Residue, then its C-alpha position, 0 to 999 in steps of 0.5 A: m059184699a059189705s064189710a064192717a067199718h074200716p078198723p083204724g089200726r094196722v091190718p095184719a100183713d097176712r090177712e086181706p083187708p076188709a072190703s065192700e062191694l060197689l057196683g060189682v067191684r070189691v074195693h078194700h078199706v085201707t089207708l095209704d099206710q095200710a095199702v103200702e103194708r099190704v103191697a109189702a105182704l104181697i111182694a113177700s108172698g111172691g105173686p103175681h098180684q095185681v093192684v088197682t086204684v079205682n075211681g068213679a069212671m072205672l066203677v061205671a065201666a065195670a058196671r057196664d062191662p063184665a070183662v072189666r068188672s071181672i078184672l077189677s074184682q079179681a085184683s089182690l088189692v083195690v084201693p079207693d082213688g077218686v071222690g066218685v068211689l066215696v060218693a058211691a059208697r055213701i049212696l049205697g050205704r057202705p062203710p066210708f072209705v079213706r081216699v088213697p090217691g094212686v100217685e101217692l101210693a106209687e110214690r110211697l111204694c118207691a120210697e119203700a122200695a128204696a128202703a127194702g131193696w125192691r126193684v121197680f120197673l116203669l112202663g108207659a106214658a109217652p117216649g121219654v116220660a118214664d126215663d124222666a120219672a126214673e131220674a126224678l125218683r132216684r134223686r128223691y129216694p136214694g138207693l132206689q133200683v129202677a130196673g128198667v123203663h119202657h114207653g107206652y107207645f108199643s103195639d107188640d107186647a113180646p119185646v116188652l115182656v122179654q125186657i120186664r122178665a129180664a129185669r126181674p122187678h118186684v114192682l111194675l108200675v104200668a101207665l097205659g091208661f084205663p082200661r088198657q093198663e088193667m087188661w094188659i096186667a091181667r093178661h100178662r101177669a102170670a107170664l111176667g111173674v112180677p110180684v106186684s103190678m099196678g096200673v098208675g094212669g098219668t102218674l109217670d107224667v106227674l113224677a116226671g114233672r110234666v103234669r102238676r097235681a092240684p094244690a094241696w087244699m084242693q087235694r084235701a077237699g077231694l077236688e083234684w078231679a076238678y083241677r085235672i078237668a080244668r087243666e086238660p078238658r079234652r083228656r079228662w071229659r070222660t071223668a067229668a061225665a062219669l060222676p053223674h052216671l055213677m050216682v045214677l047207677a048207685l041210686k038204682a042199685r040201692l033202690r033195687r036192694e031196698r025193693g028186694k028187702d021189701l019183697n022178702g019181708q012181705g013173703c015172710 
């Protein structure tokens, strides 16, 4: 499914943004501002909704695993986080995307939460990280209601679910890493009843000051992935390995599509 080029203006809050299909995953054409507006609309609708910030490694996993592909495609909002998504779109001949970094979306949602009175719950990362992130967010966004925090080192979901339900957050940020966080949200979102749940990967470490983002010029150049790999090669090697795989998968998909067009043309 391909959309027309992404409109530069505001997407009405009651209408789903345009989207393009990338290797079986429906990715929405939104800017950062439009993503925040869409989340606000999802919260107003009551939920439960899942938001995914997709990168190249996730597209590769989705192409290989139908279960992952189904979870990503059923999300209410899938934003293009990562240069791999932009590269895949170009190879596949899709309309261009504007990158929406997951960490920036999480920060903007917390700022919006402080203004709108939404409650936010932080789940995941190592013990103490979510607490530090909550403290930093409260300082940065006065009035922000962090309804609760819980680390990601748990094996029994039941107590965590009870804590989140009791906190009644409007936004749940889940930092369990891909694909665990996306699968965890999909499995429990109906029972939790949280209007919007979003997987945020290593965002809590950034918000807590444990991990630094790339310099601004690298962010603008789309090289943040390279900075992360250089800083944490053992942790990020899968991201590096995914990009060439993604390009091969996208090229194969394009060739199959073009071959199919040729065959259809011969049969007319």
